[in-house]
C-alpha positions in Angstrom: 2.8 -6.6 24.1 3.6 -8.8 21.2 7.1 -9.0 19.9 7.4 -10.1 16.2 10.7 -11.2 14.9 12.2 -12.1 11.5 15.7 -12.4 10.1 16.6 -10.2 7.1 19.3 -10.6 4.5 21.1 -7.4 5.5 20.9 -4.1 7.5 19.3 -2.2 4.7 16.4 -4.6 4.4 15.9 -4.7 8.2 15.9 -0.9 8.3 13.5 -0.6 5.4 11.0 -3.0 7.0 11.4 -1.4 10.5 10.7 2.1 9.0 7.6 0.8 7.2 6.2 -0.9 10.3 6.8 2.1 12.6 5.8 4.6 9.9 2.4 2.9 9.3 1.9 2.6 13.1 1.9 -1.2 12.9 4.7 -1.3 15.5 5.5 1.3 18.2 9.2 0.4 18.0 11.5 -1.8 15.9 15.1 -2.9 16.6 17.5 -4.7 14.3 21.0 -6.1 15.0 23.4 -8.5 13.3 23.2 -12.2 13.9 24.9 -15.4 12.6 22.3 -18.0 11.5 22.6 -21.7 10.9 19.6 -23.5 9.3 18.4 -26.1 6.9 17.3 -25.0 3.4 16.3 -27.4 0.7 18.0 -30.4 2.3 21.3 -28.6 2.9 22.7 -27.0 6.1 23.4 -23.3 5.5 25.0 -20.5 7.5 24.5 -16.8 6.9 25.2 -13.4 8.4 21.8 -11.8 8.7 20.0 -9.1 10.7 17.3 -9.9 13.2 14.4 -7.5 13.2 12.1 -7.3 16.3 9.0 -5.2 16.4 6.9 -4.3 19.4 3.2 -4.3 18.6 -0.3 -5.3 19.8 -1.6 -8.8 19.3 -4.5 -7.3 17.2 -1.9 -6.0 14.7 -0.1 -9.4 14.1 -1.9 -10.1 10.8 -1.1 -6.6 9.4 2.5 -6.8 10.6 3.1 -10.2 8.9 1.5 -9.0 5.7 3.7 -5.9 5.6 6.9 -7.9 6.4 6.0 -10.5 3.7 5.4 -7.7 1.1 8.7 -6.0 1.7 11.0 -9.0 2.5 13.4 -10.5 -0.1 13.2 -14.1 1.2 10.9 -16.5 -0.5 10.0 -17.9 3.0 10.6 -15.2 5.7 10.2 -17.0 9.0 8.0 -14.6 11.0 7.4 -15.5 14.6 5.9 -13.8 17.6 5.7 -14.1 21.4 3.8 -12.2 24.0 5.9 -10.4 26.6 5.0 -9.0 29.9 6.0 -5.4 30.3 5.6 -2.5 32.8 2.2 -0.7 32.9 4.0 2.5 31.7 5.5 0.7 28.7 2.2 -1.0 27.9 0.4 2.4 28.0 3.0 3.9 25.7 2.6 1.1 23.2 -1.2 1.4 23.2 -1.1 5.2 22.9 1.4 5.1 20.0 -0.6 2.5 18.1 -4.1 4.1 18.4 
C-alpha cells in the first residue's frame, strides 16, 4: 500500500480532492483532518490551520494521484509526499480489488 499525503487550505478543498481521487479509483480510501502547520515560505516563517489529506493507493498509481492533486489544489506548490506501508493481507486484497 502507498499512502499519499498533502496539506490543503481548508476542509472543502481536502474533501473535493478526496472525492475526486476515490471517484476516479485512483485511491481506495481518503481521509482528511485538521492540522496546525509551521513552515518556511519565501524566506519567512509561517503558520497556518490546514487540513491533511491522506489517500491509500497502489504504488503504480502514484503519478496519476499526484497529477490529480496538482490539478485540483489551490497552492502554487502543494507538497505531495508518499510512503509505503505494510498492511494486513485482507486490507491489501481490498485495496487491489477496489483499484482494479
